[in-house]
Every structure is written in structure tokens, then in C-alpha cells.
mmCIF file of the N, C-alpha and C atoms, coordinates in Angstrom:
data_MODEL
# 
_entry.id   MODEL 
# 
loop_
_atom_site.group_PDB 
_atom_site.id 
_atom_site.type_symbol 
_atom_site.label_atom_id 
_atom_site.label_alt_id 
_atom_site.label_comp_id 
_atom_site.label_asym_id 
_atom_site.label_entity_id 
_atom_site.label_seq_id 
_atom_site.pdbx_PDB_ins_code 
_atom_site.Cartn_x 
_atom_site.Cartn_y 
_atom_site.Cartn_z 
_atom_site.occupancy 
_atom_site.B_iso_or_equiv 
_atom_site.pdbx_formal_charge 
_atom_site.auth_seq_id 
_atom_site.auth_comp_id 
_atom_site.auth_asym_id 
_atom_site.auth_atom_id 
_atom_site.pdbx_PDB_model_num 
ATOM 1   N N  . UNK A 1 1  ? -2.384  12.979 18.576  1.00 0.00 ? 1  UNK A N  1 
ATOM 2   C CA . UNK A 1 1  ? -2.526  11.521 18.696  1.00 0.00 ? 1  UNK A CA 1 
ATOM 3   C C  . UNK A 1 1  ? -2.451  10.998 20.027  1.00 0.00 ? 1  UNK A C  1 
ATOM 4   N N  . UNK A 1 2  ? -2.193  11.881 21.046  1.00 0.00 ? 2  UNK A N  1 
ATOM 5   C CA . UNK A 1 2  ? -2.170  11.381 22.372  1.00 0.00 ? 2  UNK A CA 1 
ATOM 6   C C  . UNK A 1 2  ? -3.380  10.851 22.963  1.00 0.00 ? 2  UNK A C  1 
ATOM 7   N N  . UNK A 1 3  ? -4.426  11.417 22.412  1.00 0.00 ? 3  UNK A N  1 
ATOM 8   C CA . UNK A 1 3  ? -5.729  11.052 23.007  1.00 0.00 ? 3  UNK A CA 1 
ATOM 9   C C  . UNK A 1 3  ? -6.288  9.795  22.497  1.00 0.00 ? 3  UNK A C  1 
ATOM 10  N N  . UNK A 1 4  ? -5.740  9.127  21.387  1.00 0.00 ? 4  UNK A N  1 
ATOM 11  C CA . UNK A 1 4  ? -6.263  7.963  20.897  1.00 0.00 ? 4  UNK A CA 1 
ATOM 12  C C  . UNK A 1 4  ? -6.032  6.745  21.806  1.00 0.00 ? 4  UNK A C  1 
ATOM 13  N N  . UNK A 1 5  ? -4.645  6.522  22.218  1.00 0.00 ? 5  UNK A N  1 
ATOM 14  C CA . UNK A 1 5  ? -4.493  5.394  23.049  1.00 0.00 ? 5  UNK A CA 1 
ATOM 15  C C  . UNK A 1 5  ? -5.299  5.434  24.340  1.00 0.00 ? 5  UNK A C  1 
ATOM 16  N N  . UNK A 1 6  ? -5.317  6.548  24.949  1.00 0.00 ? 6  UNK A N  1 
ATOM 17  C CA . UNK A 1 6  ? -6.101  6.734  26.307  1.00 0.00 ? 6  UNK A CA 1 
ATOM 18  C C  . UNK A 1 6  ? -7.575  6.617  26.042  1.00 0.00 ? 6  UNK A C  1 
ATOM 19  N N  . UNK A 1 7  ? -8.054  7.137  24.943  1.00 0.00 ? 7  UNK A N  1 
ATOM 20  C CA . UNK A 1 7  ? -9.419  6.997  24.523  1.00 0.00 ? 7  UNK A CA 1 
ATOM 21  C C  . UNK A 1 7  ? -9.916  5.534  24.278  1.00 0.00 ? 7  UNK A C  1 
ATOM 22  N N  . UNK A 1 8  ? -9.073  4.780  23.653  1.00 0.00 ? 8  UNK A N  1 
ATOM 23  C CA . UNK A 1 8  ? -9.488  3.472  23.512  1.00 0.00 ? 8  UNK A CA 1 
ATOM 24  C C  . UNK A 1 8  ? -9.259  2.476  24.569  1.00 0.00 ? 8  UNK A C  1 
ATOM 25  N N  . UNK A 1 9  ? -8.281  2.932  25.503  1.00 0.00 ? 9  UNK A N  1 
ATOM 26  C CA . UNK A 1 9  ? -8.004  2.113  26.501  1.00 0.00 ? 9  UNK A CA 1 
ATOM 27  C C  . UNK A 1 9  ? -7.277  0.776  26.168  1.00 0.00 ? 9  UNK A C  1 
ATOM 28  N N  . UNK A 1 10 ? -6.835  0.689  25.073  1.00 0.00 ? 10 UNK A N  1 
ATOM 29  C CA . UNK A 1 10 ? -6.248  -0.596 24.589  1.00 0.00 ? 10 UNK A CA 1 
ATOM 30  C C  . UNK A 1 10 ? -4.694  -0.790 24.987  1.00 0.00 ? 10 UNK A C  1 
ATOM 31  N N  . UNK A 1 11 ? -4.031  0.398  24.692  1.00 0.00 ? 11 UNK A N  1 
ATOM 32  C CA . UNK A 1 11 ? -2.510  0.417  24.956  1.00 0.00 ? 11 UNK A CA 1 
ATOM 33  C C  . UNK A 1 11 ? -2.294  1.508  25.792  1.00 0.00 ? 11 UNK A C  1 
ATOM 34  N N  . UNK A 1 12 ? -1.193  1.378  26.552  1.00 0.00 ? 12 UNK A N  1 
ATOM 35  C CA . UNK A 1 12 ? -0.532  2.539  27.171  1.00 0.00 ? 12 UNK A CA 1 
ATOM 36  C C  . UNK A 1 12 ? 0.083   3.498  26.263  1.00 0.00 ? 12 UNK A C  1 
ATOM 37  N N  . UNK A 1 13 ? 0.464   4.713  26.805  1.00 0.00 ? 13 UNK A N  1 
ATOM 38  C CA . UNK A 1 13 ? 0.981   5.688  25.886  1.00 0.00 ? 13 UNK A CA 1 
ATOM 39  C C  . UNK A 1 13 ? 2.385   5.257  25.422  1.00 0.00 ? 13 UNK A C  1 
ATOM 40  N N  . UNK A 1 14 ? 3.125   4.523  26.352  1.00 0.00 ? 14 UNK A N  1 
ATOM 41  C CA . UNK A 1 14 ? 4.563   4.161  25.918  1.00 0.00 ? 14 UNK A CA 1 
ATOM 42  C C  . UNK A 1 14 ? 4.519   2.946  25.046  1.00 0.00 ? 14 UNK A C  1 
ATOM 43  N N  . UNK A 1 15 ? 3.474   2.045  25.133  1.00 0.00 ? 15 UNK A N  1 
ATOM 44  C CA . UNK A 1 15 ? 3.481   0.690  24.467  1.00 0.00 ? 15 UNK A CA 1 
ATOM 45  C C  . UNK A 1 15 ? 3.368   0.866  22.953  1.00 0.00 ? 15 UNK A C  1 
ATOM 46  N N  . UNK A 1 16 ? 2.736   1.972  22.395  1.00 0.00 ? 16 UNK A N  1 
ATOM 47  C CA . UNK A 1 16 ? 2.547   1.921  20.911  1.00 0.00 ? 16 UNK A CA 1 
ATOM 48  C C  . UNK A 1 16 ? 3.744   2.370  20.224  1.00 0.00 ? 16 UNK A C  1 
ATOM 49  N N  . UNK A 1 17 ? 4.137   1.452  19.294  1.00 0.00 ? 17 UNK A N  1 
ATOM 50  C CA . UNK A 1 17 ? 5.308   1.649  18.379  1.00 0.00 ? 17 UNK A CA 1 
ATOM 51  C C  . UNK A 1 17 ? 4.849   2.229  17.132  1.00 0.00 ? 17 UNK A C  1 
ATOM 52  N N  . UNK A 1 18 ? 5.112   3.625  17.002  1.00 0.00 ? 18 UNK A N  1 
ATOM 53  C CA . UNK A 1 18 ? 4.708   4.334  15.843  1.00 0.00 ? 18 UNK A CA 1 
ATOM 54  C C  . UNK A 1 18 ? 5.443   3.781  14.582  1.00 0.00 ? 18 UNK A C  1 
ATOM 55  N N  . UNK A 1 19 ? 6.623   3.414  14.702  1.00 0.00 ? 19 UNK A N  1 
ATOM 56  C CA . UNK A 1 19 ? 7.412   2.926  13.532  1.00 0.00 ? 19 UNK A CA 1 
ATOM 57  C C  . UNK A 1 19 ? 6.776   1.755  12.928  1.00 0.00 ? 19 UNK A C  1 
ATOM 58  N N  . UNK A 1 20 ? 6.391   0.715  13.786  1.00 0.00 ? 20 UNK A N  1 
ATOM 59  C CA . UNK A 1 20 ? 5.755   -0.528 13.332  1.00 0.00 ? 20 UNK A CA 1 
ATOM 60  C C  . UNK A 1 20 ? 4.408   -0.023 12.647  1.00 0.00 ? 20 UNK A C  1 
ATOM 61  N N  . UNK A 1 21 ? 3.630   0.875  13.126  1.00 0.00 ? 21 UNK A N  1 
ATOM 62  C CA . UNK A 1 21 ? 2.407   1.302  12.587  1.00 0.00 ? 21 UNK A CA 1 
ATOM 63  C C  . UNK A 1 21 ? 2.638   1.890  11.149  1.00 0.00 ? 21 UNK A C  1 
ATOM 64  N N  . UNK A 1 22 ? 3.678   2.591  11.103  1.00 0.00 ? 22 UNK A N  1 
ATOM 65  C CA . UNK A 1 22 ? 4.052   3.239  9.812   1.00 0.00 ? 22 UNK A CA 1 
ATOM 66  C C  . UNK A 1 22 ? 4.380   2.153  8.840   1.00 0.00 ? 22 UNK A C  1 
ATOM 67  N N  . UNK A 1 23 ? 5.314   1.246  9.282   1.00 0.00 ? 23 UNK A N  1 
ATOM 68  C CA . UNK A 1 23 ? 5.684   0.151  8.439   1.00 0.00 ? 23 UNK A CA 1 
ATOM 69  C C  . UNK A 1 23 ? 4.446   -0.713 7.876   1.00 0.00 ? 23 UNK A C  1 
ATOM 70  N N  . UNK A 1 24 ? 3.452   -0.961 8.703   1.00 0.00 ? 24 UNK A N  1 
ATOM 71  C CA . UNK A 1 24 ? 2.305   -1.802 8.445   1.00 0.00 ? 24 UNK A CA 1 
ATOM 72  C C  . UNK A 1 24 ? 1.486   -0.817 7.341   1.00 0.00 ? 24 UNK A C  1 
ATOM 73  N N  . UNK A 1 25 ? 1.515   0.458  7.610   1.00 0.00 ? 25 UNK A N  1 
ATOM 74  C CA . UNK A 1 25 ? 0.794   1.275  6.586   1.00 0.00 ? 25 UNK A CA 1 
ATOM 75  C C  . UNK A 1 25 ? 1.304   1.321  5.287   1.00 0.00 ? 25 UNK A C  1 
ATOM 76  N N  . UNK A 1 26 ? 2.711   1.346  5.204   1.00 0.00 ? 26 UNK A N  1 
ATOM 77  C CA . UNK A 1 26 ? 3.310   1.164  3.985   1.00 0.00 ? 26 UNK A CA 1 
ATOM 78  C C  . UNK A 1 26 ? 3.139   -0.156 3.278   1.00 0.00 ? 26 UNK A C  1 
ATOM 79  N N  . UNK A 1 27 ? 3.007   -1.094 3.985   1.00 0.00 ? 27 UNK A N  1 
ATOM 80  C CA . UNK A 1 27 ? 2.730   -2.570 3.387   1.00 0.00 ? 27 UNK A CA 1 
ATOM 81  C C  . UNK A 1 27 ? 1.274   -2.545 2.898   1.00 0.00 ? 27 UNK A C  1 
ATOM 82  N N  . UNK A 1 28 ? 0.365   -1.981 3.647   1.00 0.00 ? 28 UNK A N  1 
ATOM 83  C CA . UNK A 1 28 ? -1.072  -1.892 3.167   1.00 0.00 ? 28 UNK A CA 1 
ATOM 84  C C  . UNK A 1 28 ? -1.163  -1.056 1.889   1.00 0.00 ? 28 UNK A C  1 
ATOM 85  N N  . UNK A 1 29 ? -0.531  0.074  1.878   1.00 0.00 ? 29 UNK A N  1 
ATOM 86  C CA . UNK A 1 29 ? -0.529  1.040  0.681   1.00 0.00 ? 29 UNK A CA 1 
ATOM 87  C C  . UNK A 1 29 ? 0.167   0.378  -0.430  1.00 0.00 ? 29 UNK A C  1 
ATOM 88  N N  . UNK A 1 30 ? 1.235   -0.434 -0.395  1.00 0.00 ? 30 UNK A N  1 
ATOM 89  C CA . UNK A 1 30 ? 1.774   -1.062 -1.474  1.00 0.00 ? 30 UNK A CA 1 
ATOM 90  C C  . UNK A 1 30 ? 0.933   -2.197 -1.998  1.00 0.00 ? 30 UNK A C  1 
ATOM 91  N N  . UNK A 1 31 ? 0.238   -2.910 -1.125  1.00 0.00 ? 31 UNK A N  1 
ATOM 92  C CA . UNK A 1 31 ? -0.604  -3.897 -1.518  1.00 0.00 ? 31 UNK A CA 1 
ATOM 93  C C  . UNK A 1 31 ? -1.820  -3.280 -2.292  1.00 0.00 ? 31 UNK A C  1 
ATOM 94  N N  . UNK A 1 32 ? -2.346  -2.187 -1.845  1.00 0.00 ? 32 UNK A N  1 
ATOM 95  C CA . UNK A 1 32 ? -3.415  -1.508 -2.502  1.00 0.00 ? 32 UNK A CA 1 
ATOM 96  C C  . UNK A 1 32 ? -2.879  -1.065 -3.861  1.00 0.00 ? 32 UNK A C  1 
ATOM 97  N N  . UNK A 1 33 ? -1.602  -0.635 -4.155  1.00 0.00 ? 33 UNK A N  1 
ATOM 98  C CA . UNK A 1 33 ? -1.176  -0.213 -5.409  1.00 0.00 ? 33 UNK A CA 1 
ATOM 99  C C  . UNK A 1 33 ? -1.064  -1.328 -6.248  1.00 0.00 ? 33 UNK A C  1 
ATOM 100 N N  . UNK A 1 34 ? -0.654  -2.675 -5.797  1.00 0.00 ? 34 UNK A N  1 
ATOM 101 C CA . UNK A 1 34 ? -0.620  -3.747 -6.608  1.00 0.00 ? 34 UNK A CA 1 
ATOM 102 C C  . UNK A 1 34 ? -2.057  -4.036 -7.182  1.00 0.00 ? 34 UNK A C  1 
ATOM 103 N N  . UNK A 1 35 ? -3.069  -3.968 -6.227  1.00 0.00 ? 35 UNK A N  1 
ATOM 104 C CA . UNK A 1 35 ? -4.415  -4.282 -6.510  1.00 0.00 ? 35 UNK A CA 1 
ATOM 105 C C  . UNK A 1 35 ? -4.874  -3.300 -7.765  1.00 0.00 ? 35 UNK A C  1 
ATOM 106 N N  . UNK A 1 36 ? -4.515  -1.971 -7.624  1.00 0.00 ? 36 UNK A N  1 
ATOM 107 C CA . UNK A 1 36 ? -4.972  -1.011 -8.497  1.00 0.00 ? 36 UNK A CA 1 
ATOM 108 C C  . UNK A 1 36 ? -4.244  -1.284 -9.860  1.00 0.00 ? 36 UNK A C  1 
ATOM 109 N N  . UNK A 1 37 ? -3.008  -1.696 -9.855  1.00 0.00 ? 37 UNK A N  1 
ATOM 110 C CA . UNK A 1 37 ? -2.337  -2.132 -11.056 1.00 0.00 ? 37 UNK A CA 1 
ATOM 111 C C  . UNK A 1 37 ? -2.986  -3.184 -11.798 1.00 0.00 ? 37 UNK A C  1 
ATOM 112 N N  . UNK A 1 38 ? -3.379  -4.185 -11.039 1.00 0.00 ? 38 UNK A N  1 
ATOM 113 C CA . UNK A 1 38 ? -4.164  -5.363 -11.571 1.00 0.00 ? 38 UNK A CA 1 
ATOM 114 C C  . UNK A 1 38 ? -5.553  -4.918 -12.234 1.00 0.00 ? 38 UNK A C  1 
ATOM 115 N N  . UNK A 1 39 ? -6.192  -3.965 -11.537 1.00 0.00 ? 39 UNK A N  1 
ATOM 116 C CA . UNK A 1 39 ? -7.464  -3.461 -12.074 1.00 0.00 ? 39 UNK A CA 1 
ATOM 117 C C  . UNK A 1 39 ? -7.263  -2.586 -13.294 1.00 0.00 ? 39 UNK A C  1 
ATOM 118 N N  . UNK A 1 40 ? -6.144  -1.826 -13.285 1.00 0.00 ? 40 UNK A N  1 
ATOM 119 C CA . UNK A 1 40 ? -5.865  -1.121 -14.585 1.00 0.00 ? 40 UNK A CA 1 
ATOM 120 C C  . UNK A 1 40 ? -5.545  -1.979 -15.716 1.00 0.00 ? 40 UNK A C  1 
ATOM 121 N N  . UNK A 1 41 ? -4.792  -3.135 -15.422 1.00 0.00 ? 41 UNK A N  1 
ATOM 122 C CA . UNK A 1 41 ? -4.466  -4.122 -16.569 1.00 0.00 ? 41 UNK A CA 1 
ATOM 123 C C  . UNK A 1 41 ? -5.573  -4.731 -17.020 1.00 0.00 ? 41 UNK A C  1 
ATOM 124 N N  . UNK A 1 42 ? -6.631  -5.074 -16.237 1.00 0.00 ? 42 UNK A N  1 
ATOM 125 C CA . UNK A 1 42 ? -7.822  -5.764 -16.589 1.00 0.00 ? 42 UNK A CA 1 
ATOM 126 C C  . UNK A 1 42 ? -8.705  -4.802 -17.431 1.00 0.00 ? 42 UNK A C  1 
ATOM 127 N N  . UNK A 1 43 ? -8.592  -3.550 -17.080 1.00 0.00 ? 43 UNK A N  1 
ATOM 128 C CA . UNK A 1 43 ? -9.386  -2.593 -17.860 1.00 0.00 ? 43 UNK A CA 1 
ATOM 129 C C  . UNK A 1 43 ? -10.604 -1.793 -16.915 1.00 0.00 ? 43 UNK A C  1 
ATOM 130 N N  . UNK A 1 44 ? -10.592 -2.263 -15.718 1.00 0.00 ? 44 UNK A N  1 
ATOM 131 C CA . UNK A 1 44 ? -11.650 -1.819 -14.845 1.00 0.00 ? 44 UNK A CA 1 
ATOM 132 C C  . UNK A 1 44 ? -11.486 -0.184 -14.657 1.00 0.00 ? 44 UNK A C  1 
ATOM 133 N N  . UNK A 1 45 ? -10.303 0.268  -14.429 1.00 0.00 ? 45 UNK A N  1 
ATOM 134 C CA . UNK A 1 45 ? -9.983  1.610  -13.965 1.00 0.00 ? 45 UNK A CA 1 
ATOM 135 C C  . UNK A 1 45 ? -9.453  2.420  -15.149 1.00 0.00 ? 45 UNK A C  1 
ATOM 136 N N  . UNK A 1 46 ? -9.720  2.211  -16.434 1.00 0.00 ? 46 UNK A N  1 
ATOM 137 C CA . UNK A 1 46 ? -9.404  2.833  -17.491 1.00 0.00 ? 46 UNK A CA 1 
ATOM 138 C C  . UNK A 1 46 ? -10.697 3.291  -18.307 1.00 0.00 ? 46 UNK A C  1 
ATOM 139 N N  . UNK A 1 47 ? -10.421 4.493  -19.009 1.00 0.00 ? 47 UNK A N  1 
ATOM 140 C CA . UNK A 1 47 ? -11.619 4.935  -19.846 1.00 0.00 ? 47 UNK A CA 1 
ATOM 141 C C  . UNK A 1 47 ? -11.719 4.028  -21.102 1.00 0.00 ? 47 UNK A C  1 
ATOM 142 N N  . UNK A 1 48 ? -12.815 3.960  -21.687 1.00 0.00 ? 48 UNK A N  1 
ATOM 143 C CA . UNK A 1 48 ? -13.142 3.105  -22.776 1.00 0.00 ? 48 UNK A CA 1 
ATOM 144 C C  . UNK A 1 48 ? -12.406 3.533  -24.009 1.00 0.00 ? 48 UNK A C  1 
ATOM 145 N N  . UNK A 1 49 ? -12.175 4.837  -24.113 1.00 0.00 ? 49 UNK A N  1 
ATOM 146 C CA . UNK A 1 49 ? -11.348 5.268  -25.373 1.00 0.00 ? 49 UNK A CA 1 
ATOM 147 C C  . UNK A 1 49 ? -9.779  5.161  -25.201 1.00 0.00 ? 49 UNK A C  1 
ATOM 148 N N  . UNK A 1 50 ? -9.426  4.814  -23.978 1.00 0.00 ? 50 UNK A N  1 
ATOM 149 C CA . UNK A 1 50 ? -7.920  4.608  -23.801 1.00 0.00 ? 50 UNK A CA 1 
ATOM 150 C C  . UNK A 1 50 ? -7.374  3.291  -24.472 1.00 0.00 ? 50 UNK A C  1 
ATOM 151 N N  . UNK A 1 51 ? -6.354  3.382  -25.188 1.00 0.00 ? 51 UNK A N  1 
ATOM 152 C CA . UNK A 1 51 ? -5.835  2.247  -25.890 1.00 0.00 ? 51 UNK A CA 1 
ATOM 153 C C  . UNK A 1 51 ? -5.581  1.077  -24.885 1.00 0.00 ? 51 UNK A C  1 
ATOM 154 N N  . UNK A 1 52 ? -5.907  -0.182 -25.216 1.00 0.00 ? 52 UNK A N  1 
ATOM 155 C CA . UNK A 1 52 ? -5.730  -1.309 -24.394 1.00 0.00 ? 52 UNK A CA 1 
ATOM 156 C C  . UNK A 1 52 ? -4.235  -1.536 -23.928 1.00 0.00 ? 52 UNK A C  1 
ATOM 157 N N  . UNK A 1 53 ? -3.411  -1.425 -24.981 1.00 0.00 ? 53 UNK A N  1 
ATOM 158 C CA . UNK A 1 53 ? -1.936  -1.618 -24.703 1.00 0.00 ? 53 UNK A CA 1 
ATOM 159 C C  . UNK A 1 53 ? -1.383  -0.685 -23.691 1.00 0.00 ? 53 UNK A C  1 
ATOM 160 N N  . UNK A 1 54 ? -1.939  0.547  -23.600 1.00 0.00 ? 54 UNK A N  1 
ATOM 161 C CA . UNK A 1 54 ? -1.264  1.568  -22.687 1.00 0.00 ? 54 UNK A CA 1 
ATOM 162 C C  . UNK A 1 54 ? -1.959  1.216  -21.360 1.00 0.00 ? 54 UNK A C  1 
ATOM 163 N N  . UNK A 1 55 ? -3.165  0.763  -21.235 1.00 0.00 ? 55 UNK A N  1 
ATOM 164 C CA . UNK A 1 55 ? -3.672  0.294  -19.908 1.00 0.00 ? 55 UNK A CA 1 
ATOM 165 C C  . UNK A 1 55 ? -2.892  -0.856 -19.306 1.00 0.00 ? 55 UNK A C  1 
ATOM 166 N N  . UNK A 1 56 ? -2.358  -1.723 -20.145 1.00 0.00 ? 56 UNK A N  1 
ATOM 167 C CA . UNK A 1 56 ? -1.629  -2.882 -19.761 1.00 0.00 ? 56 UNK A CA 1 
ATOM 168 C C  . UNK A 1 56 ? -0.290  -2.369 -19.147 1.00 0.00 ? 56 UNK A C  1 
ATOM 169 N N  . UNK A 1 57 ? 0.324   -1.544 -19.897 1.00 0.00 ? 57 UNK A N  1 
ATOM 170 C CA . UNK A 1 57 ? 1.620   -1.003 -19.660 1.00 0.00 ? 57 UNK A CA 1 
ATOM 171 C C  . UNK A 1 57 ? 1.545   -0.242 -18.297 1.00 0.00 ? 57 UNK A C  1 
ATOM 172 N N  . UNK A 1 58 ? 0.607   0.729  -18.176 1.00 0.00 ? 58 UNK A N  1 
ATOM 173 C CA . UNK A 1 58 ? 0.467   1.543  -17.100 1.00 0.00 ? 58 UNK A CA 1 
ATOM 174 C C  . UNK A 1 58 ? 0.112   0.600  -15.927 1.00 0.00 ? 58 UNK A C  1 
ATOM 175 N N  . UNK A 1 59 ? -0.760  -0.352 -15.989 1.00 0.00 ? 59 UNK A N  1 
ATOM 176 C CA . UNK A 1 59 ? -1.121  -1.280 -14.912 1.00 0.00 ? 59 UNK A CA 1 
ATOM 177 C C  . UNK A 1 59 ? 0.153   -2.018 -14.507 1.00 0.00 ? 59 UNK A C  1 
ATOM 178 N N  . UNK A 1 60 ? 0.927   -2.531 -15.531 1.00 0.00 ? 60 UNK A N  1 
ATOM 179 C CA . UNK A 1 60 ? 2.183   -3.240 -14.991 1.00 0.00 ? 60 UNK A CA 1 
ATOM 180 C C  . UNK A 1 60 ? 3.140   -2.336 -14.228 1.00 0.00 ? 60 UNK A C  1 
ATOM 181 N N  . UNK A 1 61 ? 3.321   -1.111 -14.709 1.00 0.00 ? 61 UNK A N  1 
ATOM 182 C CA . UNK A 1 61 ? 4.217   -0.247 -14.007 1.00 0.00 ? 61 UNK A CA 1 
ATOM 183 C C  . UNK A 1 61 ? 3.738   -0.073 -12.535 1.00 0.00 ? 61 UNK A C  1 
ATOM 184 N N  . UNK A 1 62 ? 2.425   0.347  -12.417 1.00 0.00 ? 62 UNK A N  1 
ATOM 185 C CA . UNK A 1 62 ? 1.836   0.493  -11.019 1.00 0.00 ? 62 UNK A CA 1 
ATOM 186 C C  . UNK A 1 62 ? 2.014   -0.816 -10.203 1.00 0.00 ? 62 UNK A C  1 
ATOM 187 N N  . UNK A 1 63 ? 1.669   -1.946 -10.847 1.00 0.00 ? 63 UNK A N  1 
ATOM 188 C CA . UNK A 1 63 ? 1.864   -3.212 -10.075 1.00 0.00 ? 63 UNK A CA 1 
ATOM 189 C C  . UNK A 1 63 ? 3.293   -3.398 -9.561  1.00 0.00 ? 63 UNK A C  1 
ATOM 190 N N  . UNK A 1 64 ? 4.261   -3.187 -10.505 1.00 0.00 ? 64 UNK A N  1 
ATOM 191 C CA . UNK A 1 64 ? 5.622   -3.498 -10.147 1.00 0.00 ? 64 UNK A CA 1 
ATOM 192 C C  . UNK A 1 64 ? 6.174   -2.512 -9.085  1.00 0.00 ? 64 UNK A C  1 
ATOM 193 N N  . UNK A 1 65 ? 5.733   -1.294 -9.172  1.00 0.00 ? 65 UNK A N  1 
ATOM 194 C CA . UNK A 1 65 ? 6.058   -0.315 -8.193  1.00 0.00 ? 65 UNK A CA 1 
ATOM 195 C C  . UNK A 1 65 ? 5.585   -0.709 -6.890  1.00 0.00 ? 65 UNK A C  1 
ATOM 196 N N  . UNK A 1 66 ? 4.282   -1.117 -6.832  1.00 0.00 ? 66 UNK A N  1 
ATOM 197 C CA . UNK A 1 66 ? 3.717   -1.620 -5.540  1.00 0.00 ? 66 UNK A CA 1 
ATOM 198 C C  . UNK A 1 66 ? 4.473   -2.798 -5.020  1.00 0.00 ? 66 UNK A C  1 
ATOM 199 N N  . UNK A 1 67 ? 4.833   -3.714 -5.858  1.00 0.00 ? 67 UNK A N  1 
ATOM 200 C CA . UNK A 1 67 ? 5.535   -4.852 -5.475  1.00 0.00 ? 67 UNK A CA 1 
ATOM 201 C C  . UNK A 1 67 ? 6.972   -4.487 -4.860  1.00 0.00 ? 67 UNK A C  1 
ATOM 202 N N  . UNK A 1 68 ? 7.566   -3.588 -5.602  1.00 0.00 ? 68 UNK A N  1 
ATOM 203 C CA . UNK A 1 68 ? 8.942   -3.109 -5.159  1.00 0.00 ? 68 UNK A CA 1 
ATOM 204 C C  . UNK A 1 68 ? 8.812   -2.469 -3.794  1.00 0.00 ? 68 UNK A C  1 
ATOM 205 N N  . UNK A 1 69 ? 7.867   -1.655 -3.538  1.00 0.00 ? 69 UNK A N  1 
ATOM 206 C CA . UNK A 1 69 ? 7.759   -0.852 -2.313  1.00 0.00 ? 69 UNK A CA 1 
ATOM 207 C C  . UNK A 1 69 ? 7.368   -1.984 -1.245  1.00 0.00 ? 69 UNK A C  1 
ATOM 208 N N  . UNK A 1 70 ? 6.495   -2.957 -1.610  1.00 0.00 ? 70 UNK A N  1 
ATOM 209 C CA . UNK A 1 70 ? 6.204   -3.911 -0.490  1.00 0.00 ? 70 UNK A CA 1 
ATOM 210 C C  . UNK A 1 70 ? 7.495   -4.920 -0.064  1.00 0.00 ? 70 UNK A C  1 
ATOM 211 N N  . UNK A 1 71 ? 8.184   -5.258 -1.106  1.00 0.00 ? 71 UNK A N  1 
ATOM 212 C CA . UNK A 1 71 ? 9.293   -6.010 -0.735  1.00 0.00 ? 71 UNK A CA 1 
ATOM 213 C C  . UNK A 1 71 ? 10.386  -5.163 0.085   1.00 0.00 ? 71 UNK A C  1 
ATOM 214 N N  . UNK A 1 72 ? 10.544  -3.941 -0.355  1.00 0.00 ? 72 UNK A N  1 
ATOM 215 C CA . UNK A 1 72 ? 11.650  -3.026 0.391   1.00 0.00 ? 72 UNK A CA 1 
ATOM 216 C C  . UNK A 1 72 ? 11.049  -2.847 1.727   1.00 0.00 ? 72 UNK A C  1 
ATOM 217 N N  . UNK A 1 73 ? 9.780   -2.605 1.990   1.00 0.00 ? 73 UNK A N  1 
ATOM 218 C CA . UNK A 1 73 ? 9.145   -2.308 3.300   1.00 0.00 ? 73 UNK A CA 1 
ATOM 219 C C  . UNK A 1 73 ? 9.299   -3.628 4.185   1.00 0.00 ? 73 UNK A C  1 
ATOM 220 N N  . UNK A 1 74 ? 8.884   -4.725 3.538   1.00 0.00 ? 74 UNK A N  1 
ATOM 221 C CA . UNK A 1 74 ? 8.953   -5.974 4.272   1.00 0.00 ? 74 UNK A CA 1 
ATOM 222 C C  . UNK A 1 74 ? 10.291  -6.238 4.861   1.00 0.00 ? 74 UNK A C  1 
ATOM 223 N N  . UNK A 1 75 ? 11.280  -6.133 3.975   1.00 0.00 ? 75 UNK A N  1 
ATOM 224 C CA . UNK A 1 75 ? 12.585  -6.593 4.441   1.00 0.00 ? 75 UNK A CA 1 
ATOM 225 C C  . UNK A 1 75 ? 13.221  -5.554 5.369   1.00 0.00 ? 75 UNK A C  1 
ATOM 226 N N  . UNK A 1 76 ? 12.739  -4.282 5.219   1.00 0.00 ? 76 UNK A N  1 
ATOM 227 C CA . UNK A 1 76 ? 13.213  -3.405 6.161   1.00 0.00 ? 76 UNK A CA 1 
ATOM 228 C C  . UNK A 1 76 ? 12.681  -3.514 7.478   1.00 0.00 ? 76 UNK A C  1 
ATOM 229 N N  . UNK A 1 77 ? 11.568  -4.054 7.549   1.00 0.00 ? 77 UNK A N  1 
ATOM 230 C CA . UNK A 1 77 ? 10.773  -4.401 8.848   1.00 0.00 ? 77 UNK A CA 1 
ATOM 231 C C  . UNK A 1 77 ? 11.517  -5.452 9.568   1.00 0.00 ? 77 UNK A C  1 
ATOM 232 N N  . UNK A 1 78 ? 12.066  -6.473 8.887   1.00 0.00 ? 78 UNK A N  1 
ATOM 233 C CA . UNK A 1 78 ? 12.592  -7.563 9.575   1.00 0.00 ? 78 UNK A CA 1 
ATOM 234 C C  . UNK A 1 78 ? 13.987  -7.384 9.963   1.00 0.00 ? 78 UNK A C  1 
ATOM 235 N N  . UNK A 1 79 ? 14.631  -6.279 9.648   1.00 0.00 ? 79 UNK A N  1 
ATOM 236 C CA . UNK A 1 79 ? 16.001  -5.916 10.152  1.00 0.00 ? 79 UNK A CA 1 
ATOM 237 C C  . UNK A 1 79 ? 15.982  -5.561 11.568  1.00 0.00 ? 79 UNK A C  1 
# 
């Protein structure tokens, strides 16, 4: 990863805070999980022969897990 900051010329080697990059990655992945949960609940990402109630249940679980991870990561970032 050392070549990336010097290659781009945007930041010095000591200026990049990898912990903040990791926190933003967690926030982005959590938001993506919430979007996937919504798409499963709507029925876009489930097979047609899959029962509708199971799709709603699995989508809600994925959405709630993504929301939980987002909230935990957000408040951990502000500490």
C-alpha cells in the first residue's frame, strides 16, 4: 500500500489515516447491506419459487443487521 499515496501524489505517507479509511469502508458496506435487504424485501434479489414471506423476513434481517453495523460504526467513529 506504500506505492498508492506516492503514486497519486495526493497525500504524504504519514498523512493517511488508515483507521478512518477502514471506518468509512465499514459505513459503506453497512449501507450496502441495508440496500440489499430492501431489494430482498421487495423481491428483486430472490428467486420466483421462493416464498414471499421468507423473502420479507430474510430482507428485514439483512437490513436490520446493516443498520446495526452502521450505527455501531458511526458512534465508534465519533468517540
